[in-house]
C-alpha positions, 0 to 999 in steps of 0.5 A: 393056545395063544395067538400074538396080539398082532396077529389077533382077529385074522383067523390064525387061531381058527385055522390052527384049531381046524388044523389041528382037529383034522390032524387028530380026526385023521389019527382016529381021534373021536372026541377032543376036549378043551378048557377054553374060553367059551366065546371062542371055541364054539367058533369051531364047533365045541359045545360045553361038555358037562351038561353032555355027562363029561365031567372035567378031571378036576372041579370047575366052579358053576360060573366057569361051566362053559369052559370045559368044552368038546367036540365031536370028530366022528358023528354020533360019537356023543352019547355012545362013549362014556366014561371018565375024562383023563388027561395026559400026565403033564396036564393032569395036575390041579395047578392047569385047573384053576384060575 
């Protein structure tokens, strides 16, 4: 996600994330994963996923491990659902997982 500089710090990104999460929850999605800025996404409830046992589809260097995050949309899902995280084909390419 990206917000034009003139519209940053006005809550636009947070509102987009919240609305997207609501749409996903309404469609039955239970967990959402992001690879994003660890200082931003926790504002909307995301937490580091690796420490919870959810490994990214590609290696993430330890110094950036907190950028791989998860948010449960249904209470109690984290710890109950296990398995390998897979991305859609378009995102399941190594170039999307490098700096």
